[in-house]
N, C-alpha and C positions, 0 to 999 in steps of 0.2 A: 838713649845711654847712659850708666850712671856708673860711680866712683864708689871705691871702698876705702874704708881711712886707710887700713893698713897698704894698700895700693901708692898713698903718699910718701916720700924721702923720710926717713928718721928726723932731720933737721926740721921740715914742716911739721910732723906731727908733735913734735916738743914745741912749737911756737905754738901752734896753735891751742896747745893744751895749758901752753905757760897763758897763753893770754884768756883764757877760762878760767885759770885760778885766780887772775890777780884782776878780771872784771868783774864787775857789777851788773843785773838785772835779773830778769825771772829765774825760777829755777829749773833744772831741765825736767822731761816729762818723766821720767823713767826714777826709780828710788836706785839705792846702792844697793851693790851686789850682795847677798848675806847669803849663808851656808843653804838653806832650805829653799832658795829660788832656784829654776831651771834656769842653767844657760844653755841658749837657740843651739848654739855650734857643738855643745856638747850632745844634745839632745838627738842632730842629725848626723851624729858622729863624725864628725869635722876638724879637723886636726888644729889645732894650735897656732897663732900666729904669731913673729918674733916677737910682736910687742903684745899688750892685753887684748887677746881674741875678742873681737868686735863681729858682729854681723849686722850694725845698722848698713844700710845702703842710702846712697845721696845719688839723686838726679842730675843730670844736666842743667834743671834749674832749681839745685838743690838751694841756693843763697836764699830764693825768694820764698820755696815751699815749707823750708822747716822754720822760717820766721815766722810763718804764716802757722803751721802747725805750733812752735813753742807758744802762739800768741794767744791760739785757740783754748790749747791745751792746758794751760797753766792753771796748774792745781792746786789746793794744800791736802796732806794724806794724813790723815789721822787713825792714830792705834788705841786700842780697845785699853790698854794698858799703858800709863805713865811712863815706866819705865823702860818699854820700850819704843818711847816716839824717838824722830829723828832731830837728831841736831841741826840750827839754822844755819846754812851755810852763807858765805858774804856773796851780795848781787853780784850777776854775771853783765857783761855790755852784750844786748845781742847783737848789735851791727858789729862790734869787732871779733865777735865769734863765726858771723855768717863771711866776712873780710877773709877771715883766715881761711874757711873752710872752701873757699873757692880755686879751683886747681890753677896749675900755673900752666901757660901755654906750655909750656918746654914739656910739660907731660901728656898734653892731648896726643901727640904721633904715636908715643910708646903705648898708650891704652888701646889706643885705634886698633894696631894689630891684634892686641890680646882679646880685644872683643871680640872680634871678625871670627877667632876661633872658639870662642866662647859661645856664638851665638849658631855655629854648625851643632857644636854638641848639646844644645839645649834643644834644637829642634828633632836631634836623635833622641835624646831620651822623652821628648814630647810623642813621638811615635810610640817609644817601647811604654811608655805612661797607657797611650791610650789600647795598644795591644794585650797590657795587664789589666785595664779597666774591662774591656771588652770581651775578657776570658774571665774576671770574675761574673759579667751580666750574662753569659751562655750560660754559667755552670746555676745560678738562681732563677734563670728561666726554665732549666731542666728541673728544678726543685721545684719549682712551683707548677709544673706538670704533673710532678710526683705525688701532689699533695691532692690532686683531681682525681687519682688514680685508686689509693689506696682509702681503707677506711677510715685505720684507724694509726699516724702517726708513731715511727720507730723511738723509742724510748732515747732521747737527746738530740732529736731533728730539729727543733723549735730551736732550741740553744745552737745549734751550727745554722742553721738557717739567720738567727738575726746577728749572729759574728758576721757573716757573710755577708747580710746587707749594710752592716754598719763602717763594714773595711771597705764595699765596694762603695759607699758616701764620699769616703775619706778619699779613695783614687777618684773620683768623678771631681771631688775637688779641687785637685792636684791640678790634675786634667788642665780644667778650665779654667787655672792659674797660669800653668804653662803656655796653654793655648795663648792668652790672652796678652801675655808677655813678647809673645811671637808678631801679635797683632801690633802693638804697639811700637817694636823695634827693639826689644828691650831682650836681656839674657838674663838668665843666673850664673852666680860665678861657677867655675870650672870645676872648683874642690865640691861643691854643692851638689853639682851636677852628676860627679864622681857616684857620691853616694846615694843619688836616688838610682842612678841607674844599676847600681850593685842591689836595690830592696827591690825596686823592679823585678828583676829578674830572680829575685827570690821568690817572690809571690807570684809573677807567672807560675813558677814550677809547680809552685802549691795548686794553683788554681788548674793546671792541668792536670794533675794527681788526681785531685775534687772532683773533676768533672769525667775524669776516668770509671769512678767509684759509683757516682751519680747516673750516666750513663749504663753501667751497667744494670744498675739495679731497674733503671727504668725499661730497660728492655726486657726483663724480669717479667713486669705489672703486665709491660703489652702483650705478652704470651699468654698473660694469665694461670688460668690454675698450676700447670703445669710449668712455668717459669716461678713461680711463687715456691712451688713444691721443690725446686731447686737451692736457694738459697731467699731467705727471707731480708728485706733490709734492714733491720735492727744487726741481723747475724752477719753482716757483710761489715756494716760499720764497726758491729764487735772485734771481728777480724782484723782490720786495715785500722781500726784504736782511732774510735769518734773522740774520745780525749783531747788525743793529740792534733786530727785537726783543729778540734774547737782550741786547744791552747794555741797552734799554730795560726792560724787565722787572730785569735786576745794578739798575738808579739807583732803580726805584721800589722796590726791595724795601730795598735802602740807606736811601732816605729814609725809609719808614715806621719800618724798624725801631728808630730811637731813640722814636720814640713808642708801641709798644710796649713799652719799657722801662719806659712808666711803669703798666703794668699786670699783666705778667707775675705779678708775686709775689703779686699783690693776689687770684688766682684760683683755686681749687681745681680739681682735675683733672676734674669732673663739667661746671663752666661751658665748661670749653675745649673739651672733650670735645663738647658740644651743638652746635657751631658748625661742628664738620669736616662737609663736604659731600660727599654720596656722589660727584660728579666727583672731588675730591680722593681719597677715597679709591679709587674704579676706576682712578685712573691713576698711581696708587703703587703698587698692586696689579699691574697690568698693567707696569709698570716693573722691578717687584722681579723678576717672572716672567721676565722676558727679563735679569735682570740688570743692570740701568740705572740703578736708582736712587742718587742721591749719598747715600752714607753721611754724615750730618750727625751735630753734636753733640746732646746730649738736649735745649737750649735756645736761644733766641736769646743771652739772655747769655754760655752758653758756646760758642755760634758765634764771638763776639769773639775767646776766649780760645787760638783755636787762628791768629790772623791775629799771635801774639806781642805785644800789648802788655805796656806795663809795670805793674811790679805796686810796689803801695805797701805797703813795710812799713820799721817802724823795733827797733831793738831792744829787747828785750825792758827792759820797765820807762821806758822814753821815751816820750814824749807827742806829738803832732802838735802844729803850729803853731795856735797861735788865730787862726780866721776868722770871716768873716762867717756867717751861714746862707744868704745866696745865693749863697757860693763850693760847694755842694754840688758833688760830683766822683762820676762813674763808675768807682768802684774796678775794676782790672783785676787778674788773675790770669796770672803767667807760665805758658808752654807747659812751660816743665820744672822746674819749681819744684812738680808732682806728687808725694804720697806716694807708696810703695808699696806701703800699705797701704789697703786696703777700708776706706772710710767707712761705717758702719753709722748709717742715719737715724733720727731718733727719733720723727721725723713720722709717719714709715711703718709700720705694724702687719701684720706678716707673720700670719694665720694658717696653721697645720701645715695640711699635705692630708688629714689622716686623722682631725682632728680633728671635734666635733661641729659648732664652727658652718659648717666649712667640707665637713662632709658631708649633714646631716640638715638642715641648716639651709639650705643651699646659698649660703652665705658664703663664697667663697675670697681669695685675695687683696685687701687693702684701699687704695682711690686713695690715695697722698701729699695732706695737707694742711697747710696753712700756718695756723698757732698765731694767735692773738690778735696776740699781739708782731710776730709777722712782718710780718699782714698792714700794719699801721699803721708799722711802721720804715722809715724811708729808705731805709737801708742795702739792707735786704733785696729793696724794690720793683727794683732794679738791679742783684742779682746772683743766681747761681744757687743755687738751694737745696740741691744737695748741694757750696755750696762752704762752706755759713754752720756751722757748729758752735760748740765752745767757744772763745772769743778768748783763746791760750793761746801764741800768737807760730807754732803752727808750720801749716806750709802743708796745705789738704788735698787729694786727689785727687780727681776728678771719680769717680762712678763710672762702670763700664764700661756699654754697651748689650747687654743680652742679645738674643739669638737664637733664633725660633720657627721650629718647621716644620722644609719645606723649603730657606727661603729667609732672608735676612736680614731683621731686624723693621722694620715701617716707623715710620721715623724720626718721633718722633711732638713733641709741645710741651715746655716745660721744665719743667708743670705736671704735666703727665700722666704724675703718676711710679708706674702704676701696676705691679706685682706679681702676673705673669702666673702661674696655677696649670700644674703641671707636669704629666706621664706619673703623677705617684706617686698623682693621684686615679684615672687608669686602672688604675693597678695594682693598688690597693685592692679597684676596684669588679669586677676578673675574678683575685683574688687568691685567692680560695678554689679556684678550677680547679685551683691545686697538689695540694690535699688532696683530690681526686677523682680517683678512678680510670674515666675515660671508657672504656678499653678492657675494661672487666668486662660481664658480660650481665646480671648483677645491677645492674639500677636503682632507685634510691632517688628517689620524687616529691618534688617542691619544689612548693610556694605560691609562685607569684610574687604579688609586694604591691607593686606599682609605687608607690603611693600613700605607699609610706616611702621611696624615692628622692632622692637630693638633687635638688632643683627650685632655681629660681633664676628671679627678673621680673627685667626689665629695668629699670634706671634711668632709662630715661626712653622716648618713643615716637617720638623727633627723624626718626628713618629710618624710623619704619613702613610710610609711604603713598607713600615714594619709588618713582619709576618703576623705575631701576636697580638697583633694593634686593636682587631675587633674584638677578640677573648679579653683581653684586658677591660677594653672601654665594658663590658656585658656585667663581669665581674665588676666593677667599678657602681654600676647601676644597681644591681643584686646588692651589694654590700650599702646599699646608700651612702658610699664616701663622696662625698659631694666636690671632697677637696682634688681627691685624687680624679675625678669625671673633669674636674675644671682643668687640671694640669694636662690631661691627655689631649682633649678638646683644643686648650691652647700651643699645644706642641702639634697641631694638623693631622691628630685621628680625627678622620671624617665620623657624621655622627650617623652616617648612611654604611660605615666602613661595616663588609662582608657584603656589600650588593644587595640591601633592605634595609627595613626601619625595624629588627630586633633591639637594638637599642631604646628608640622611642616606644615599642610593645612589652619590653622589659622592664620601664620604666610603670608604664603603665599595669604591667602585673603586679609588681610590689606596692604602687597606690604611693608615687612617690612626686608628686608634683614640682619638686624645688630640680631634682634632676631633668624631669622633662621639660621644664621650663629655660634649663641650661642647652641642652640638646637641640632644642628650637633657636635656641637665639644663636647658637653658632652653625646654623644652617641645615638643620633635622628638616627633611622633607615629609609631610602630615600625610601627605597622598599618595606615598610610596609602602609598598605591601612588604610582608616577610617572607619567609621561606613559606609558610602556610598562607600565601597570599592574601592575610590579615592587616588592613590597615590599621593606623593609631586611633583613628577615632572608632571605628567600628568595636576596637581594643576596649578602650573607655566606654561605649556606651552599653558593653559586656557586662562592664563589673561598676557601672552605674558611677564613673569615677566624671561626675560635674566639673569641676575643676579642670579638669587635666582635655574636658570635652571645651572648656570654652578658650584654652590655651590652643588647641589646636585649631580651632576655629578661626582665633584673630590670626593664625600664620596663617591661614588658608587653606583650614582641613574641608572639602569637597564633601558635603553632608549627602550629597545622589552619587558619591562613587561606589560602585557593585567592587565589592571584595569580601574574603573571606572563600570556605570551602564550598557555599553556599550563594557566593556570587550576591549577596545582599548586601543592599546600603545602609551604612547607618542610620538614617531616618526610617529604616525600613526593622532594624534590629530595634529601635527605642519605641518605636509604634506598636510591633511586635510583643515585647515586655513590659506594653502597658506605661511606658515610664514618660510622664507628662512634663515632668522639668524637663528632663533631656530634648522628649519631641518638641517641646515648644520654643528649647534653644535653638535645634535642627533646622525648623521653620523659620526663625529668625534670622539665620542665617543663609538661607536659601534654600534651603529643602522643599522638595516638589512633592506637594502633598496629593499629587494625580497620576504619582509614577507609580509601573507596575513591578511585583518583585519578579525574582527569579525564576519561578512557578505559574507566572501570567495571573496573579491572582493581583488586588489592590491591596492599598494601604486600609484603607476602611474595612476591608473583608477579614485581614491577617487581624489585625486590632481588637475587632468587638466577639467578646466572648463574657461569660459569667458575672466578672466581673471586670470586666471594664468601666475605667472613669468615663464618666460621662463628657466630663471636660474634654478629655482626649478627641471624641467622638465631633464635639461643637469646635475645637479646634481644626480639628481638618478640614472641616464644613466650609468652616470659613478662611479657610484657604484655599479653597476652592477644590478640593475633593470630590467625584463626580459620587453621587449616592444610586448612581441606576446603573453604575459601571459593572459588570461580569467578569468573571474568571475563568480558568480553561473547563469549569464544571458547569460554569451557565449559571452559578451562583449570584446573587448581589450583596449585599451588605444590609437590606431590607430582610434578605430571606433568614440570613445566618440571624440579625438581632432579633426577629420574630421567634426562630427555633430557640436562641439563650431565652428567651423570655424576658429582653429587656424592655420592658414597654416605655420607659424614660428615651433609651435613645432611639425608639422606633418616633416616638413623637418628636425626635431632634430631625431624623432623616424625613421625613413628614413636611416640616415643616421645611428643611433644607432642600426640597422639593423632588423626593424619590417618588416613583410613582407607583401606587400601590398596585395595579393590574399589572402592572411587567412582571410576566413571567420569568424566577428566577431560581430554578428552573421552574417549577410549580407557581401553582397563582399562590398570591400572599394570602387567601382565604385559606387555601388547604393547612399549612403551617399554624395559620394562629386561631384553627379550631383548639387547639392544645393551652393557647394562653389566652384568655378573655379578655384579659384587658389589650393587648397588643390590636386584637378583634374588632373589638369595639371604635379603636382608634381606625383603624385601617375603612372601616365601615365609614365613619366619620370622614374621612377626608376622600373618599368617592370609589373604594374598592366595590367592583362592582360583583354580586353574588351570581349572575346571571351566567358569569365566565368563567365559574367554579359549580356547575352543578351537582347534587349529592354534596354539598360540605354539610347541609343538616345529618345526613346520614353519617356521616364523617363522625358529626359531633355529638352524634346520639352512640356512635361505635364504640370513642373514647369515653363516655360517662360524663361528659360535661355537661351537665347540666344548665350554668350560666352560660356557654358556649349556646346551646340552644337555645335559650330564653333570649340571647342578644339578636340570632338567628332570626327568629320568629318576630320580634320586633322593629326588623330591617325590613319583614316583610318576605321572607323568604319562603317558601311552600312545603309544607310539613309531608308532603305525599313524592317531592322531588327523590327521584330515585338518584344512585351511586351508579354509576357504567348501567343503568337501563336496567337493572336487577335490582338491588337493594333499595329495599324503601326504611324510614326514620320506624318507623310502627313495627315492622316485622325486627328490626333490629332490638328496639326496645325490649320485645317480647324473648327474643333468643337470649338477652342479658340479661333478663328479668330484673330488668329498672323499673319499680313499679311509679316511681315519680315520674318518669320520663316517659311510659305509657301512659300515665295519665294526663300530662302535661300534652302529649300531642295529644290525645283523644277529645280533650279540651277545646286543644288550638286547631279543631277540622279534620284532623286525619282519617283519611276511609279507610274501615275497619275489611272492606272486600277488594280493597286493592291488592294485587298478589304482589310480592317480592320472588324469590327462587319456589316460597309457596304460599297459599291464601294465608294472613293471619290467626284464620283459626284453626288451621292443620300446623300452623308454628307451635301453636300453644298446643295440641295433641305433641306430635314430634319430640318438643325440647322438654313436655311436662309439666305446661305452667297450666295447668286445668283453671285454675285461677285469677284465670282471667278472661276466660269465656264467658263469664257473666257480666263483665264491661263488656266484652266485645259484641256480643248477643244483642246487650243494649243500645248499645251505637251502630246498631243495622246490619250485623255481620247474621250473614243469610248461611244455615247448616246446611242446607241443600242443595248448594251451589259453590264450588262442586260436588259432584255425587261422590260417594264412596269416603265420608270422614268414620263412620264406624268403622271399617276395614283398616285404614288408618291406624284409628285406635288399637287395633286388636294385631297388628305389625308391629306397633311401637310398643306394645305389651303394656300399654296403658288399661289396666283394668278400670282405674278411677274415672279416667277420659269415657272409659263404653257405659258403664254404667249410667256416667251422665248425662250424655248421647242420648241412650235407651229412655231413659226419664223424662229428654225433654221432645219423645216422641215420633223417635226415626224409626225408619224400618228396617229392620234385622235382616232382611235380607237385601239391601240394598247391594249393588253393585259398583265397583269401579269403573273408569273409562275403558281398562283392559278386561272387564269380565268378572272379577273377584270377588265373593262374597267376602262377608266376615267371620261365617260359618267354615269355609273351605280354610280361609287363609290361619284360624284357630287349629283346626286337624291338621294342618300343614306345618303348624309351628307346634304342634301337640299342647296346645293351652286348654285342657281339659276342663278347669274353670271358666273359662272362657264360652268353652262349646255346652257347659250345662247352663251357663246365663244367656247364652242365645238360644238356645233350645228353651230354656224355660221362658223366655221373652217373645217365643215364639217361632224362630228359624224355622225354614222348611226343608228338611234333609233331601226332597228330592229336586232343588232349585243346586242348577248346574252350575260351578266356579271356577274355580281355576280346573277341576274337575269333577264328577259326582263324591257328593262327600262320602259315600260308603265304599267306593273304589280307593277314596285316599285314605278312608280308615282299616283298611286291614292291616296296617303297618302299625296298628297300634291297637289291639284286642279291646283295651280297657273304652278306647273310645270309638270303637267298631259297635262294643255289648252297647252304647248309650244311643249310636246310631239305628242299629237294629231293634233298639226298644221302641226308636217312634217311628220306624220307618216300614208302611205298610206290605208293599210288595218288591224285599229283593232280591227274586229271579228276574225283576226287569232290569236290571242291572247287569248285561251278558258278559263274561269273562271275568267276573267277581273273585271265582272261586283261584283261576289259576293265577292271578295278582296276588292272592294270598300267598299260592306256593312260593310264588317270587319271589315275596316278602319274607320268605323262610318265617310265617308265623303258623304254626302249627294249630295255635291256639284259634286262631282267626279260621283255620279253613274248619275246624271243630265246630264251631259258633254259624259259618255258614253253611255247612249240613244241618245244622240241627235248628235255621231259619229257615230249611228247604230249600236250598241251592243244590241242583244235583254234581254229584262228584263228574261225572264228565260234560261239566261247561266250559266249552271251549273260548278262545279269548281272540276274537275275530275271527271263528269260525274255524281255528285251524290249531291253535296252541291247546291242549288239551292240559290237566291236572298233573296224569299222571306222567306224561314224556316230558312237561316243564322240570316236575319232581326228580325224573331221570337224568336229565343235561343238565342240572343245576349240583346234583350230585345228593338232593335233600333224601337220605337211606329212612329217616325214620318217617318223614311223609309220606315215602314211597311205601314204606310198611305199610303206614295206617290207612292209605288210600286202599292197597291191595288188600290185607286182611278186614279191616275196618267200616273202609267207606266202599268197600262193593266193586274197585274201578275195575273194568276189563281190562285185561293184562294184553288181548291181542285188539283191541282198539287203537286204530291207529291216531294219533294227533301230529304232530307236524313228522313224523315217520310211524311206523312200529314202534313198540315199547321193546321187544327183543333185539332190533336192529339198533333201534336207539342206545341200549346197554352195550353192545356189541364195540358199536365205534367208539366212545369212551372208555373203555375198555384198551382199545388199541390202540388212543389218545398216552394210556400210563396212569389215569387217573386210576386213585386208591377205591375200595369198596364195592367195585364193580362186581366181581364175581359172586358177593353175599346178595346181590341186587340179583343177577343173572341166575343164579339158584332159586330166588323166589318168586322170581316171574314163570321158570320154568315148571317149581312145583305146584303155583298158582293154572297151569295148563298152558301156558306160550307155546304157541305151532312158530317152532323155526321156517317151517315150510310153506307156510301162509304167505302171500304174493302181496304186495303193495306197491304199487308204480314201480313193476316191474322189479322185484326185489325182493329176496326172503333172509332169513336169518341163515342156513348152509350158506348163500352167495358170500352174506358178509362174512364169516365164519373163513371161506376161502380166501378173499379180499383180506382179510389179515393174516393170513399164512400162518397161523398158530393150530397145530397140529391137534392139541390135549383139545384146546375148545372145540374144535371139531370134531375129535371123538368122541365128546360131553355130547354135544349136540344128538350126534347121531346114534350113542348109545339109547337115549334116554327118549327119545323121540322115531327115533327112522328117518331115514331120507327118500322122497319122493324125488326118483330120476326123470322125470317125466317134465319137468316145471322147466319153465325157458324164462330168459331173461328177455330185455326189450329190445336184444339183438338176435334173439332166439338161439342162444346156447343152452343146453343143459347144465348142469354143475359138473357133470364129470367131463364133459366137452370147455368146460371154464377149467379144472384140475389139471387135463391134459396141455390146455393152451400156454399154462402157468410152468408146465415139465414138472409139476410138482408130484411123484409118481405113490409117494406115502398116501395121499388125498385121494388118490383116484382107487388105492387099495382099500382105505379106509372106505370111503362111498362105497364101493362095491359090495364090500363084506357088510356093510349094514344093510345093504337093499336086497341081500340074500335069505 
């Protein structure tokens, strides 16, 4: 319970003042009232009392408290100007003053009723203050959300936001002071509560109006482009008066600030911190991220110091004028009177970052707390604690505000004098890295003991359930604002807020080890995943953040935990990335080198590549990785190492127990032929070449002379076939590798061992004639198999043909299918080869694919050469008809000139004339009839006139002319052949014009009958063709 001086009787007050005037003792702790000094009651808008107005309060234990204050705060004030120095008053007796200030028992009952009424009003005022502060915080929360939606803030928005934060700061302080008074059973005077009530209601109405404006613009932004088209944020504030809102906030803050002085220095940091709203924190963080937060002083009192208020000082040894206690004034400190030496405050207990208290117990920097004397002192209630100290007449310097992370620190309240933890804790946490050789392949296992790591519990749970706590925490991490992050964590915001490790992963993304340490310190789960299923250790490994990985592992992160979109473990990610240091670290803390990846592979297989450090493989092997383990494709790490050409890794694997004969999926010798160094290592470690038959041919096929030498030295047969077909020698001939060809022959390759073809034939077909002499010298047999000459002709290899004929081969030699070089040359039209063969004694009477002369009719030039050496062309029946089929009139003429009969039938049936009519060769028909002397009535496959009539019936062109030629040469349509003649064919065709032509030119024999015994007249009658009957009868008469 408190008593005010004006509550005493007039006689009592006069007595007290009289005693103070006449007594001696230390001077009071306040200067005399001057016109330039604020009167607290006037600033609060309170009415003056009957006597001299006073706002000094005295507690129930005022005698002891005031004596303590007078004793502890006894000081001398010094002015910069001697003319303004205070006169020295006479001493005052302290004990006498204290006795006079004690209330009489008669007053206790009367003031008890007054305080009961005041307590109820105090509670109502506190409720109104809380509602006003909550309204301000809601506006701040919406403004913070607005800053995340727009790209460019409207003009004046940052000024309005800063003024809102400053006003909220004052409200939070007053709310904390009123709450603290209620908890201690105290209450403010009724007249003060009345003024505060009025101010709170004015501020509440202002915040509600501002909330409607911000909400409206927030709705516009949420609707997207259409909403922004209706009205921009800047236009709305322009319409509503941005300057007016800003000015109103400034006025409200200044009105409330004087009330805040009543409470600021009686409160500890945790009490003030508990009143900070999530909206305040979010908006402050958003402005700091955009570098728009106004730099403010450390407290409300020190804020006024920056305005250049007057300082009341006096020379050492002097004392202020005596005055009434109701003339209490707010002392100020000049801006230019600060010392250059930083003052260490005794109220702040800094704990070393590596001490037992800060590491094992989790307690780091303590928050500044006022002593009991400070809490009760009237002087310290209205001055910044940073300006209080020993009163030796020397002005004190305000402490500079520290900065954390990437941006400036959040401007805190005056009493929130926190000593934040520095990065030394992080250095201590990961300090043992310097003593570790993470580049070494030797891994020393370390047991993770997360329960021995520093832990800290939040001092309160104020913000634990707030809706935007998660976003505020992430914003602090992204901004690297360690102070704000510490505040949020200390106020109960969980590091896993949002249901995952978003905050931990965000700290890793921005490479902020200190933020990561703080999150772990406050209980962050290093094995929890974020919304993408990525755990913090995987995120640290992906970004090669070694310090973060150390911290996570020490706090219990599992290096074998499958996480992320690919469900890979941190150790897998590190090994695949070939990060030796991180892999070493993860193996130290229990990483399983034998684990399989998400796709069923092994760490060794996934890590080995062309640029894989040898140390990494050695490290995994030393930690128990199985070198013979296979992936789902059946591959082993040895196979991949050989394929990548890493002989150093192949040596490590073989020395580590890898089986060189284990197919993975192929035998190791197959891929090693591409890598001679690896091939040599495998053979030296027991690789069995018999389990890879044909490896010599593969080495030859890839033209690896070094691999061939290695295999030959290992005893591999140079004639061993691959797939039972391909030999190394034929492959060397095919690829024209003279060096390999000579090496194989010198090492015993057999020139008569065939692959898909014999080596000598391979030289012919692939135009490698220059290898033939060496093959023959090595024992190649040109006569076995037969047909090498025909192969040279078929391959159009004239050089090989001449070389082979020079070796004395028979030009009439036949292939196994009966072909000769001459007939193949005629077939392919190779006249030069025909000439060469005929010149070398080839016999045109030797049948190959066919008779040479019969094959030559298609080419008159070639036929001419054959006929020149052919003794009896008439011996080859049907050659004339074949010339007609080939449509070679020149060949027909050559054959007639060579004595071949024009009636020479092919197969005894097909005559040249009927074949020419059938094929429509009008020029050949004309030649055979006119110049060749062919018999127009001699049947071939049928009578010529019948053949012509049938082709005409089919619609072929030119047959009328051929029919006329036949009739002109005496063709008889009445001649019978196989029971049919030309007249019958005309009746069959049903063409009256042709029938008339035949009857008119040759007449009709009505007596001849077909094979059914019918005459031509009967045939016409059976077809009911009256016109034909008339034509026949008319022609017979």
